[in-house]
All heavy atoms as a GROMACS GRO file, in nm:
protein
  590
    1MET      N    1   0.119   2.670   4.818
    1MET     CA    2  -0.018   2.709   4.829
    1MET      C    3  -0.038   2.800   4.952
    1MET      O    4   0.032   2.787   5.050
    1MET     CB    5  -0.106   2.586   4.843
    1MET     CG    6  -0.103   2.493   4.725
    1MET     SD    7  -0.186   2.563   4.584
    1MET     CE    8  -0.123   2.458   4.455
    2SER      N    9  -0.139   2.884   4.945
    2SER     CA   10  -0.167   2.974   5.053
    2SER      C   11  -0.245   2.907   5.168
    2SER      O   12  -0.306   2.798   5.148
    2SER     CB   13  -0.249   3.094   5.002
    2SER     OG   14  -0.383   3.050   4.971
    3SER      N   15  -0.245   2.966   5.281
    3SER     CA   16  -0.323   2.909   5.393
    3SER      C   17  -0.472   2.918   5.360
    3SER      O   18  -0.548   2.836   5.407
    3SER     CB   19  -0.286   2.981   5.524
    3SER     OG   20  -0.311   3.120   5.516
    4LEU      N   21  -0.514   3.018   5.285
    4LEU     CA   22  -0.652   3.027   5.243
    4LEU      C   23  -0.690   2.910   5.155
    4LEU      O   24  -0.792   2.843   5.172
    4LEU     CB   25  -0.684   3.160   5.171
    4LEU     CG   26  -0.827   3.178   5.124
    4LEU    CD1   27  -0.924   3.165   5.241
    4LEU    CD2   28  -0.842   3.310   5.056
    5HIS      N   29  -0.600   2.876   5.058
    5HIS     CA   30  -0.620   2.760   4.976
    5HIS      C   31  -0.634   2.637   5.063
    5HIS      O   32  -0.726   2.555   5.043
    5HIS     CB   33  -0.501   2.744   4.877
    5HIS     CG   34  -0.507   2.617   4.798
    5HIS    ND1   35  -0.449   2.503   4.847
    5HIS    CD2   36  -0.562   2.584   4.682
    5HIS    CE1   37  -0.470   2.404   4.757
    5HIS    NE2   38  -0.540   2.454   4.659
    6ASP      N   39  -0.545   2.618   5.161
    6ASP     CA   40  -0.548   2.503   5.248
    6ASP      C   41  -0.680   2.498   5.325
    6ASP      O   42  -0.738   2.390   5.341
    6ASP     CB   43  -0.429   2.505   5.348
    6ASP     CG   44  -0.298   2.487   5.276
    6ASP    OD1   45  -0.294   2.438   5.159
    6ASP    OD2   46  -0.196   2.521   5.338
    7SER      N   47  -0.728   2.613   5.368
    7SER     CA   48  -0.856   2.615   5.445
    7SER      C   49  -0.970   2.577   5.357
    7SER      O   50  -1.060   2.504   5.401
    7SER     CB   51  -0.877   2.757   5.503
    7SER     OG   52  -0.779   2.789   5.598
    8VAL      N   53  -0.973   2.623   5.229
    8VAL     CA   54  -1.079   2.585   5.136
    8VAL      C   55  -1.071   2.432   5.110
    8VAL      O   56  -1.175   2.364   5.111
    8VAL     CB   57  -1.072   2.665   5.007
    8VAL    CG1   58  -1.167   2.610   4.900
    8VAL    CG2   59  -1.104   2.812   5.034
    9VAL      N   60  -0.953   2.381   5.092
    9VAL     CA   61  -0.937   2.239   5.070
    9VAL      C   62  -0.989   2.160   5.191
    9VAL      O   63  -1.061   2.060   5.174
    9VAL     CB   64  -0.791   2.200   5.042
    9VAL    CG1   65  -0.769   2.049   5.046
    9VAL    CG2   66  -0.746   2.255   4.908
   10GLU      N   67  -0.959   2.209   5.311
   10GLU     CA   68  -1.003   2.143   5.433
   10GLU      C   69  -1.158   2.136   5.439
   10GLU      O   70  -1.216   2.036   5.482
   10GLU     CB   71  -0.951   2.218   5.559
   10GLU     CG   72  -0.807   2.194   5.583
   10GLU     CD   73  -0.750   2.288   5.693
   10GLU    OE1   74  -0.830   2.349   5.766
   10GLU    OE2   75  -0.630   2.294   5.705
   11VAL      N   76  -1.222   2.242   5.393
   11VAL     CA   77  -1.371   2.246   5.391
   11VAL      C   78  -1.422   2.137   5.295
   11VAL      O   79  -1.514   2.062   5.327
   11VAL     CB   80  -1.426   2.386   5.353
   11VAL    CG1   81  -1.577   2.382   5.330
   11VAL    CG2   82  -1.391   2.486   5.462
   12PHE      N   83  -1.366   2.131   5.176
   12PHE     CA   84  -1.404   2.027   5.080
   12PHE      C   85  -1.384   1.885   5.138
   12PHE      O   86  -1.470   1.800   5.126
   12PHE     CB   87  -1.321   2.038   4.949
   12PHE     CG   88  -1.384   2.128   4.847
   12PHE    CD1   89  -1.340   2.259   4.834
   12PHE    CD2   90  -1.481   2.083   4.760
   12PHE    CE1   91  -1.395   2.343   4.740
   12PHE    CE2   92  -1.534   2.166   4.661
   12PHE     CZ   93  -1.491   2.298   4.651
   13VAL      N   94  -1.269   1.861   5.196
   13VAL     CA   95  -1.235   1.732   5.250
   13VAL      C   96  -1.329   1.694   5.365
   13VAL      O   97  -1.384   1.585   5.367
   13VAL     CB   98  -1.086   1.726   5.297
   13VAL    CG1   99  -1.056   1.602   5.373
   13VAL    CG2  100  -0.994   1.742   5.176
   14ALA      N  101  -1.352   1.788   5.457
   14ALA     CA  102  -1.438   1.760   5.572
   14ALA      C  103  -1.585   1.744   5.532
   14ALA      O  104  -1.653   1.653   5.580
   14ALA     CB  105  -1.426   1.871   5.674
   15ARG      N  106  -1.632   1.826   5.442
   15ARG     CA  107  -1.774   1.825   5.409
   15ARG      C  108  -1.811   1.717   5.311
   15ARG      O  109  -1.916   1.654   5.320
   15ARG     CB  110  -1.816   1.962   5.346
   15ARG     CG  111  -1.957   1.973   5.313
   15ARG     CD  112  -2.040   1.971   5.441
   15ARG     NE  113  -2.184   1.954   5.409
   15ARG     CZ  114  -2.247   1.841   5.417
   15ARG    NH1  115  -2.190   1.730   5.456
   15ARG    NH2  116  -2.376   1.832   5.390
   16PHE      N  117  -1.723   1.687   5.214
   16PHE     CA  118  -1.756   1.592   5.107
   16PHE      C  119  -1.668   1.467   5.105
   16PHE      O  120  -1.682   1.386   5.012
   16PHE     CB  121  -1.747   1.667   4.974
   16PHE     CG  122  -1.833   1.789   4.964
   16PHE    CD1  123  -1.778   1.913   4.957
   16PHE    CD2  124  -1.969   1.776   4.962
   16PHE    CE1  125  -1.856   2.025   4.950
   16PHE    CE2  126  -2.050   1.890   4.956
   16PHE     CZ  127  -1.993   2.013   4.949
   17ASP      N  128  -1.585   1.451   5.210
   17ASP     CA  129  -1.501   1.335   5.220
   17ASP      C  130  -1.419   1.309   5.098
   17ASP      O  131  -1.417   1.198   5.041
   17ASP     CB  132  -1.586   1.208   5.257
   17ASP     CG  133  -1.501   1.098   5.303
   17ASP    OD1  134  -1.398   1.120   5.368
   17ASP    OD2  135  -1.543   0.979   5.282
   18LEU      N  136  -1.349   1.414   5.047
   18LEU     CA  137  -1.267   1.405   4.926
   18LEU      C  138  -1.121   1.386   4.959
   18LEU      O  139  -1.077   1.424   5.071
   18LEU     CB  140  -1.285   1.532   4.843
   18LEU     CG  141  -1.424   1.560   4.791
   18LEU    CD1  142  -1.432   1.699   4.728
   18LEU    CD2  143  -1.462   1.455   4.685
   19ASP      N  144  -1.049   1.338   4.866
   19ASP     CA  145  -0.901   1.327   4.879
   19ASP      C  146  -0.845   1.468   4.860
   19ASP      O  147  -0.873   1.534   4.761
   19ASP     CB  148  -0.848   1.233   4.770
   19ASP     CG  149  -0.698   1.221   4.767
   19ASP    OD1  150  -0.631   1.293   4.844
   19ASP    OD2  151  -0.649   1.140   4.690
   20PRO      N  152  -0.765   1.515   4.959
   20PRO     CA  153  -0.711   1.651   4.943
   20PRO      C  154  -0.633   1.676   4.815
   20PRO      O  155  -0.629   1.784   4.759
   20PRO     CB  156  -0.620   1.666   5.066
   20PRO     CG  157  -0.658   1.561   5.159
   20PRO     CD  158  -0.724   1.451   5.079
   21GLU      N  159  -0.569   1.567   4.762
   21GLU     CA  160  -0.493   1.580   4.639
   21GLU      C  161  -0.582   1.612   4.518
   21GLU      O  162  -0.530   1.665   4.416
   21GLU     CB  163  -0.414   1.450   4.615
   21GLU     CG  164  -0.316   1.415   4.723
   21GLU     CD  165  -0.200   1.510   4.730
   21GLU    OE1  166  -0.149   1.549   4.622
   21GLU    OE2  167  -0.161   1.549   4.840
   22ALA      N  168  -0.710   1.578   4.525
   22ALA     CA  169  -0.803   1.601   4.415
   22ALA      C  170  -0.855   1.746   4.408
   22ALA      O  171  -0.898   1.793   4.309
   22ALA     CB  172  -0.918   1.503   4.426
   23VAL      N  173  -0.846   1.815   4.529
   23VAL     CA  174  -0.905   1.943   4.536
   23VAL      C  175  -0.797   2.049   4.496
   23VAL      O  176  -0.730   2.113   4.580
   23VAL     CB  177  -0.957   1.974   4.682
   23VAL    CG1  178  -1.029   2.108   4.683
   23VAL    CG2  179  -1.051   1.861   4.724
   24VAL      N  180  -0.780   2.064   4.366
   24VAL     CA  181  -0.680   2.153   4.310
   24VAL      C  182  -0.754   2.276   4.247
   24VAL      O  183  -0.872   2.263   4.216
   24VAL     CB  184  -0.593   2.084   4.204
   24VAL    CG1  185  -0.508   1.977   4.269
   24VAL    CG2  186  -0.681   2.025   4.095
   25PRO      N  187  -0.684   2.388   4.232
   25PRO     CA  188  -0.755   2.509   4.182
   25PRO      C  189  -0.830   2.490   4.052
   25PRO      O  190  -0.935   2.553   4.029
   25PRO     CB  191  -0.641   2.611   4.168
   25PRO     CG  192  -0.540   2.569   4.269
   25PRO     CD  193  -0.548   2.418   4.272
   26GLU      N  194  -0.783   2.401   3.964
   26GLU     CA  195  -0.852   2.384   3.836
   26GLU      C  196  -0.959   2.279   3.834
   26GLU      O  197  -1.024   2.256   3.734
   26GLU     CB  198  -0.748   2.361   3.724
   26GLU     CG  199  -0.661   2.236   3.745
   26GLU     CD  200  -0.539   2.258   3.828
   26GLU    OE1  201  -0.513   2.367   3.879
   26GLU    OE2  202  -0.468   2.161   3.854
   27ALA      N  203  -0.982   2.216   3.948
   27ALA     CA  204  -1.084   2.111   3.957
   27ALA      C  205  -1.227   2.174   3.955
   27ALA      O  206  -1.257   2.270   4.022
   27ALA     CB  207  -1.067   2.031   4.085
   28THR      N  208  -1.316   2.112   3.872
   28THR     CA  209  -1.457   2.154   3.873
   28THR      C  210  -1.536   2.070   3.972
   28THR      O  211  -1.485   1.966   4.022
   28THR     CB  212  -1.514   2.132   3.731
   28THR    OG1  213  -1.519   1.989   3.705
   28THR    CG2  214  -1.434   2.200   3.623
   29PHE      N  215  -1.662   2.108   3.994
   29PHE     CA  216  -1.746   2.027   4.080
   29PHE      C  217  -1.768   1.888   4.017
   29PHE      O  218  -1.770   1.788   4.089
   29PHE     CB  219  -1.881   2.096   4.101
   29PHE     CG  220  -1.879   2.188   4.221
   29PHE    CD1  221  -1.810   2.306   4.218
   29PHE    CD2  222  -1.950   2.154   4.337
   29PHE    CE1  223  -1.808   2.391   4.329
   29PHE    CE2  224  -1.947   2.238   4.449
   29PHE     CZ  225  -1.876   2.354   4.444
   30ASP      N  226  -1.779   1.885   3.885
   30ASP     CA  227  -1.793   1.755   3.819
   30ASP      C  228  -1.670   1.671   3.839
   30ASP      O  229  -1.680   1.547   3.863
   30ASP     CB  230  -1.814   1.772   3.667
   30ASP     CG  231  -1.954   1.816   3.633
   30ASP    OD1  232  -2.045   1.804   3.720
   30ASP    OD2  233  -1.973   1.864   3.521
   31ASP      N  234  -1.548   1.730   3.832
   31ASP     CA  235  -1.424   1.657   3.855
   31ASP      C  236  -1.423   1.594   3.994
   31ASP      O  237  -1.371   1.482   4.014
   31ASP     CB  238  -1.300   1.748   3.846
   31ASP     CG  239  -1.277   1.799   3.705
   31ASP    OD1  240  -1.328   1.740   3.606
   31ASP    OD2  241  -1.206   1.904   3.694
   32LEU      N  242  -1.485   1.664   4.091
   32LEU     CA  243  -1.488   1.617   4.231
   32LEU      C  244  -1.608   1.531   4.260
   32LEU      O  245  -1.622   1.486   4.373
   32LEU     CB  246  -1.482   1.739   4.322
   32LEU     CG  247  -1.360   1.828   4.308
   32LEU    CD1  248  -1.372   1.952   4.396
   32LEU    CD2  249  -1.232   1.752   4.343
   33GLY      N  250  -1.693   1.505   4.160
   33GLY     CA  251  -1.810   1.421   4.178
   33GLY      C  252  -1.922   1.490   4.257
   33GLY      O  253  -2.002   1.421   4.326
   34LEU      N  254  -1.928   1.621   4.253
   34LEU     CA  255  -2.027   1.695   4.332
   34LEU      C  256  -2.133   1.758   4.237
   34LEU      O  257  -2.102   1.792   4.123
   34LEU     CB  258  -1.956   1.810   4.408
   34LEU     CG  259  -1.844   1.761   4.501
   34LEU    CD1  260  -1.775   1.876   4.567
   34LEU    CD2  261  -1.896   1.662   4.607
   35ASP      N  262  -2.253   1.770   4.289
   35ASP     CA  263  -2.361   1.827   4.206
   35ASP      C  264  -2.394   1.970   4.253
   35ASP      O  265  -2.323   2.025   4.338
   35ASP     CB  266  -2.489   1.741   4.218
   35ASP     CG  267  -2.536   1.725   4.359
   35ASP    OD1  268  -2.502   1.808   4.447
   35ASP    OD2  269  -2.619   1.631   4.386
   36SER      N  270  -2.498   2.032   4.193
   36SER     CA  271  -2.529   2.172   4.220
   36SER      C  272  -2.573   2.189   4.369
   36SER      O  273  -2.546   2.296   4.426
   36SER     CB  274  -2.633   2.222   4.127
   36SER     OG  275  -2.753   2.144   4.136
   37LEU      N  276  -2.637   2.092   4.428
   37LEU     CA  277  -2.672   2.103   4.567
   37LEU      C  278  -2.544   2.113   4.655
   37LEU      O  279  -2.545   2.180   4.757
   37LEU     CB  280  -2.754   1.982   4.610
   37LEU     CG  281  -2.801   1.977   4.756
   37LEU    CD1  282  -2.884   2.101   4.791
   37LEU    CD2  283  -2.877   1.852   4.783
   38SER      N  284  -2.438   2.050   4.607
   38SER     CA  285  -2.312   2.056   4.683
   38SER      C  286  -2.260   2.198   4.692
   38SER      O  287  -2.192   2.231   4.788
   38SER     CB  288  -2.209   1.967   4.615
   38SER     OG  289  -2.252   1.834   4.611
   39GLN      N  290  -2.286   2.283   4.593
   39GLN     CA  291  -2.242   2.417   4.595
   39GLN      C  292  -2.311   2.492   4.713
   39GLN      O  293  -2.244   2.571   4.779
   39GLN     CB  294  -2.276   2.492   4.464
   39GLN     CG  295  -2.186   2.450   4.349
   39GLN     CD  296  -2.217   2.528   4.223
   39GLN    OE1  297  -2.333   2.552   4.193
   39GLN    NE2  298  -2.112   2.563   4.153
   40ILE      N  299  -2.436   2.465   4.734
   40ILE     CA  300  -2.508   2.527   4.847
   40ILE      C  301  -2.449   2.479   4.978
   40ILE      O  302  -2.428   2.557   5.069
   40ILE     CB  303  -2.658   2.498   4.834
   40ILE    CG1  304  -2.713   2.562   4.709
   40ILE    CG2  305  -2.733   2.550   4.960
   40ILE    CD1  306  -2.852   2.516   4.671
   41GLU      N  307  -2.424   2.349   4.987
   41GLU     CA  308  -2.364   2.292   5.108
   41GLU      C  309  -2.224   2.352   5.132
   41GLU      O  310  -2.188   2.380   5.245
   41GLU     CB  311  -2.352   2.140   5.098
   41GLU     CG  312  -2.485   2.070   5.093
   41GLU     CD  313  -2.472   1.920   5.073
   41GLU    OE1  314  -2.374   1.862   5.122
   41GLU    OE2  315  -2.558   1.863   5.004
   42LEU      N  316  -2.149   2.370   5.024
   42LEU     CA  317  -2.018   2.428   5.034
   42LEU      C  318  -2.026   2.574   5.085
   42LEU      O  319  -1.949   2.614   5.175
   42LEU     CB  320  -1.946   2.428   4.898
   42LEU     CG  321  -1.809   2.497   4.894
   42LEU    CD1  322  -1.711   2.420   4.986
   42LEU    CD2  323  -1.758   2.505   4.753
   43ALA      N  324  -2.121   2.650   5.030
   43ALA     CA  325  -2.137   2.789   5.076
   43ALA      C  326  -2.167   2.797   5.227
   43ALA      O  327  -2.110   2.880   5.299
   43ALA     CB  328  -2.247   2.858   5.001
   44THR      N  329  -2.248   2.706   5.276
   44THR     CA  330  -2.280   2.703   5.416
   44THR      C  331  -2.157   2.661   5.497
   44THR      O  332  -2.128   2.723   5.602
   44THR     CB  333  -2.391   2.599   5.444
   44THR    OG1  334  -2.509   2.638   5.367
   44THR    CG2  335  -2.431   2.590   5.592
   45ALA      N  336  -2.081   2.565   5.452
   45ALA     CA  337  -1.959   2.522   5.520
   45ALA      C  338  -1.856   2.632   5.521
   45ALA      O  339  -1.783   2.652   5.625
   45ALA     CB  340  -1.907   2.396   5.457
   46LEU      N  341  -1.839   2.702   5.413
   46LEU     CA  342  -1.743   2.815   5.407
   46LEU      C  343  -1.786   2.928   5.501
   46LEU      O  344  -1.697   2.989   5.564
   46LEU     CB  345  -1.729   2.866   5.264
   46LEU     CG  346  -1.655   2.775   5.165
   46LEU    CD1  347  -1.671   2.828   5.026
   46LEU    CD2  348  -1.511   2.759   5.205
   47LYS      N  349  -1.913   2.951   5.514
   47LYS     CA  350  -1.961   3.056   5.606
   47LYS      C  351  -1.922   3.016   5.751
   47LYS      O  352  -1.871   3.098   5.828
   47LYS     CB  353  -2.109   3.074   5.594
   47LYS     CG  354  -2.165   3.180   5.686
   47LYS     CD  355  -2.314   3.200   5.667
   47LYS     CE  356  -2.366   3.306   5.760
   47LYS     NZ  357  -2.509   3.323   5.750
   48LYS      N  358  -1.940   2.893   5.785
   48LYS     CA  359  -1.906   2.846   5.921
   48LYS      C  360  -1.756   2.846   5.945
   48LYS      O  361  -1.710   2.886   6.050
   48LYS     CB  362  -1.961   2.704   5.941
   48LYS     CG  363  -2.109   2.695   5.956
   48LYS     CD  364  -2.156   2.555   5.975
   48LYS     CE  365  -2.307   2.544   5.981
   48LYS     NZ  366  -2.353   2.407   5.991
   49ARG      N  367  -1.677   2.800   5.847
   49ARG     CA  368  -1.533   2.784   5.866
   49ARG      C  369  -1.457   2.912   5.844
   49ARG      O  370  -1.365   2.944   5.918
   49ARG     CB  371  -1.482   2.680   5.765
   49ARG     CG  372  -1.332   2.661   5.755
   49ARG     CD  373  -1.274   2.605   5.883
   49ARG     NE  374  -1.133   2.568   5.868
   49ARG     CZ  375  -1.033   2.656   5.881
   49ARG    NH1  376  -1.053   2.782   5.909
   49ARG    NH2  377  -0.909   2.611   5.867
   50LEU      N  378  -1.493   2.994   5.742
   50LEU     CA  379  -1.415   3.111   5.706
   50LEU      C  380  -1.488   3.245   5.731
   50LEU      O  381  -1.432   3.351   5.713
   50LEU     CB  382  -1.374   3.105   5.561
   50LEU     CG  383  -1.292   2.980   5.520
   50LEU    CD1  384  -1.265   2.987   5.369
   50LEU    CD2  385  -1.160   2.979   5.594
   51GLY      N  386  -1.615   3.236   5.768
   51GLY     CA  387  -1.690   3.355   5.798
   51GLY      C  388  -1.726   3.441   5.676
   51GLY      O  389  -1.744   3.562   5.688
   52ILE      N  390  -1.737   3.376   5.563
   52ILE     CA  391  -1.775   3.451   5.439
   52ILE      C  392  -1.910   3.405   5.392
   52ILE      O  393  -1.946   3.289   5.407
   52ILE     CB  394  -1.669   3.437   5.327
   52ILE    CG1  395  -1.654   3.291   5.283
   52ILE    CG2  396  -1.539   3.499   5.366
   52ILE    CD1  397  -1.575   3.270   5.157
   53VAL      N  398  -1.982   3.499   5.329
   53VAL     CA  399  -2.109   3.465   5.268
   53VAL      C  400  -2.095   3.472   5.117
   53VAL      O  401  -2.048   3.572   5.062
   53VAL     CB  402  -2.220   3.565   5.311
   53VAL    CG1  403  -2.350   3.539   5.240
   53VAL    CG2  404  -2.239   3.558   5.463
   54ILE      N  405  -2.123   3.357   5.052
   54ILE     CA  406  -2.120   3.354   4.906
   54ILE      C  407  -2.266   3.358   4.858
   54ILE      O  408  -2.350   3.274   4.896
   54ILE     CB  409  -2.049   3.225   4.857
   54ILE    CG1  410  -1.907   3.221   4.906
   54ILE    CG2  411  -2.059   3.216   4.705
   54ILE    CD1  412  -1.827   3.100   4.866
   55THR      N  413  -2.295   3.460   4.777
   55THR     CA  414  -2.432   3.483   4.732
   55THR      C  415  -2.470   3.377   4.620
   55THR      O  416  -2.384   3.313   4.563
   55THR     CB  417  -2.451   3.621   4.671
   55THR    OG1  418  -2.371   3.632   4.554
   55THR    CG2  419  -2.412   3.730   4.774
   56ASP      N  420  -2.601   3.371   4.593
   56ASP     CA  421  -2.646   3.282   4.486
   56ASP      C  422  -2.583   3.321   4.352
   56ASP      O  423  -2.549   3.233   4.271
   56ASP     CB  424  -2.798   3.282   4.476
   56ASP     CG  425  -2.865   3.216   4.594
   56ASP    OD1  426  -2.797   3.138   4.666
   56ASP    OD2  427  -2.986   3.240   4.618
   57ASP      N  428  -2.574   3.453   4.327
   57ASP     CA  429  -2.512   3.496   4.202
   57ASP      C  430  -2.366   3.455   4.192
   57ASP      O  431  -2.319   3.410   4.088
   57ASP     CB  432  -2.523   3.651   4.189
   57ASP     CG  433  -2.661   3.701   4.158
   57ASP    OD1  434  -2.744   3.617   4.115
   57ASP    OD2  435  -2.689   3.818   4.183
   58GLU      N  436  -2.294   3.466   4.303
   58GLU     CA  437  -2.154   3.420   4.305
   58GLU      C  438  -2.146   3.270   4.285
   58GLU      O  439  -2.059   3.222   4.211
   58GLU     CB  440  -2.086   3.462   4.438
   58GLU     CG  441  -2.064   3.613   4.446
   58GLU     CD  442  -2.025   3.656   4.586
   58GLU    OE1  443  -2.069   3.599   4.687
   58GLU    OE2  444  -1.951   3.756   4.592
   59LEU      N  445  -2.234   3.195   4.348
   59LEU     CA  446  -2.236   3.051   4.329
   59LEU      C  447  -2.254   3.014   4.185
   59LEU      O  448  -2.190   2.921   4.137
   59LEU     CB  449  -2.345   2.985   4.416
   59LEU     CG  450  -2.318   2.958   4.559
   59LEU    CD1  451  -2.443   2.906   4.628
   59LEU    CD2  452  -2.203   2.863   4.575
   60SER      N  453  -2.340   3.088   4.117
   60SER     CA  454  -2.366   3.054   3.976
   60SER      C  455  -2.249   3.077   3.884
   60SER      O  456  -2.238   3.024   3.776
   60SER     CB  457  -2.490   3.129   3.929
   60SER     OG  458  -2.459   3.265   3.916
   61GLU      N  459  -2.155   3.160   3.930
   61GLU     CA  460  -2.037   3.192   3.852
   61GLU      C  461  -1.916   3.104   3.878
   61GLU      O  462  -1.818   3.106   3.808
   61GLU     CB  463  -1.995   3.339   3.878
   61GLU     CG  464  -2.097   3.439   3.832
   61GLU     CD  465  -2.063   3.583   3.869
   61GLU    OE1  466  -1.953   3.603   3.918
   61GLU    OE2  467  -2.146   3.671   3.848
   62ILE      N  468  -1.926   3.019   3.983
   62ILE     CA  469  -1.814   2.933   4.020
   62ILE      C  470  -1.801   2.822   3.917
   62ILE      O  471  -1.896   2.745   3.892
   62ILE     CB  472  -1.837   2.875   4.161
   62ILE    CG1  473  -1.827   2.985   4.265
   62ILE    CG2  474  -1.732   2.765   4.190
   62ILE    CD1  475  -1.866   2.943   4.405
   63ALA      N  476  -1.681   2.812   3.860
   63ALA     CA  477  -1.658   2.705   3.760
   63ALA      C  478  -1.553   2.606   3.819
   63ALA      O  479  -1.565   2.484   3.790
   63ALA     CB  480  -1.602   2.764   3.631
   64VAL      N  481  -1.458   2.655   3.896
   64VAL     CA  482  -1.352   2.571   3.946
   64VAL      C  483  -1.322   2.608   4.093
   64VAL      O  484  -1.361   2.714   4.140
   64VAL     CB  485  -1.222   2.579   3.863
   64VAL    CG1  486  -1.244   2.527   3.722
   64VAL    CG2  487  -1.171   2.728   3.860
   65VAL      N  488  -1.249   2.523   4.162
   65VAL     CA  489  -1.210   2.549   4.302
   65VAL      C  490  -1.138   2.686   4.315
   65VAL      O  491  -1.154   2.760   4.410
   65VAL     CB  492  -1.122   2.435   4.357
   65VAL    CG1  493  -1.064   2.470   4.494
   65VAL    CG2  494  -1.200   2.304   4.363
   66GLY      N  495  -1.056   2.721   4.214
   66GLY     CA  496  -0.983   2.846   4.219
   66GLY      C  497  -1.079   2.966   4.227
   66GLY      O  498  -1.042   3.069   4.289
   67ASP      N  499  -1.199   2.954   4.169
   67ASP     CA  500  -1.295   3.061   4.178
   67ASP      C  501  -1.342   3.086   4.321
   67ASP      O  502  -1.362   3.194   4.367
   67ASP     CB  503  -1.418   3.035   4.090
   67ASP     CG  504  -1.390   3.030   3.942
   67ASP    OD1  505  -1.284   3.085   3.902
   67ASP    OD2  506  -1.469   2.977   3.867
   68ILE      N  507  -1.355   2.973   4.392
   68ILE     CA  508  -1.398   2.979   4.533
   68ILE      C  509  -1.286   3.049   4.616
   68ILE      O  510  -1.318   3.134   4.698
   68ILE     CB  511  -1.428   2.837   4.588
   68ILE    CG1  512  -1.543   2.777   4.512
   68ILE    CG2  513  -1.455   2.843   4.740
   68ILE    CD1  514  -1.553   2.629   4.525
   69ILE      N  515  -1.162   3.012   4.593
   69ILE     CA  516  -1.049   3.074   4.660
   69ILE      C  517  -1.045   3.225   4.631
   69ILE      O  518  -1.028   3.306   4.720
   69ILE     CB  519  -0.920   3.005   4.622
   69ILE    CG1  520  -0.921   2.856   4.669
   69ILE    CG2  521  -0.799   3.079   4.678
   69ILE    CD1  522  -0.816   2.773   4.607
   70ALA      N  523  -1.070   3.261   4.504
   70ALA     CA  524  -1.069   3.405   4.465
   70ALA      C  525  -1.179   3.480   4.538
   70ALA      O  526  -1.156   3.592   4.586
   70ALA     CB  527  -1.083   3.416   4.315
   71ILE      N  528  -1.299   3.424   4.547
   71ILE     CA  529  -1.411   3.487   4.619
   71ILE      C  530  -1.373   3.504   4.769
   71ILE      O  531  -1.396   3.611   4.828
   71ILE     CB  532  -1.542   3.408   4.602
   71ILE    CG1  533  -1.592   3.420   4.458
   71ILE    CG2  534  -1.647   3.455   4.702
   71ILE    CD1  535  -1.704   3.325   4.425
   72ALA      N  536  -1.316   3.401   4.828
   72ALA     CA  537  -1.278   3.406   4.963
   72ALA      C  538  -1.174   3.514   4.989
   72ALA      O  539  -1.182   3.588   5.089
   72ALA     CB  540  -1.227   3.267   5.009
   73GLU      N  541  -1.078   3.525   4.899
   73GLU     CA  542  -0.975   3.629   4.911
   73GLU      C  543  -1.040   3.767   4.901
   73GLU      O  544  -1.009   3.857   4.982
   73GLU     CB  545  -0.868   3.613   4.801
   73GLU     CG  546  -0.773   3.499   4.823
   73GLU     CD  547  -0.681   3.480   4.706
   73GLU    OE1  548  -0.703   3.536   4.596
   73GLU    OE2  549  -0.579   3.406   4.728
   74ARG      N  550  -1.129   3.783   4.805
   74ARG     CA  551  -1.195   3.912   4.785
   74ARG      C  552  -1.278   3.956   4.911
   74ARG      O  553  -1.287   4.070   4.942
   74ARG     CB  554  -1.285   3.900   4.664
   74ARG     CG  555  -1.302   4.024   4.586
   74ARG     CD  556  -1.381   4.010   4.455
   74ARG     NE  557  -1.496   3.936   4.459
   74ARG     CZ  558  -1.524   3.824   4.392
   74ARG    NH1  559  -1.433   3.776   4.309
   74ARG    NH2  560  -1.639   3.762   4.400
   75LYS      N  561  -1.335   3.857   4.978
   75LYS     CA  562  -1.421   3.884   5.090
   75LYS      C  563  -1.344   3.886   5.222
   75LYS      O  564  -1.401   3.904   5.328
   75LYS     CB  565  -1.534   3.780   5.099
   75LYS     CG  566  -1.630   3.795   4.982
   75LYS     CD  567  -1.748   3.703   4.998
   75LYS     CE  568  -1.842   3.729   4.882
   75LYS     NZ  569  -1.968   3.776   4.928
   76GLY      N  570  -1.212   3.867   5.216
   76GLY     CA  571  -1.128   3.877   5.334
   76GLY      C  572  -1.156   3.766   5.435
   76GLY      O  573  -1.174   3.788   5.553
   77ALA      N  574  -1.159   3.641   5.384
   77ALA     CA  575  -1.189   3.527   5.470
   77ALA      C  576  -1.096   3.518   5.586
   77ALA      O  577  -0.976   3.545   5.574
   77ALA     CB  578  -1.180   3.398   5.385
   78ALA      N  579  -1.148   3.480   5.702
   78ALA     CA  580  -1.069   3.460   5.824
   78ALA      C  581  -1.015   3.323   5.819
   78ALA      O  582  -1.090   3.222   5.831
   78ALA     CB  583  -1.155   3.480   5.944
   79VAL      N  584  -0.884   3.309   5.798
   79VAL     CA  585  -0.821   3.175   5.788
   79VAL      C  586  -0.791   3.119   5.923
   79VAL      O  587  -0.746   3.178   6.011
   79VAL     CB  588  -0.694   3.185   5.702
   79VAL    CG1  589  -0.628   3.050   5.689
   79VAL    CG2  590  -0.726   3.240   5.567
   0.00000   0.00000   0.00000
């Protein structure tokens, strides 16, 4: 896994108290027991940790953890 992947997993674990083993690229928010409000909380946490801004439109397109990693890569997240 990439260091960016690890950083995204760390955000999920720290913010939502999840098991790191559960935060895999194909996991959905439902799989992780998170609701739509959690997406907003995640966007805020990613901004603080990685310095990226995820727009509302981008949030609405996120289906799995891998989508978040892809957005972070596209935006040149600071790992």
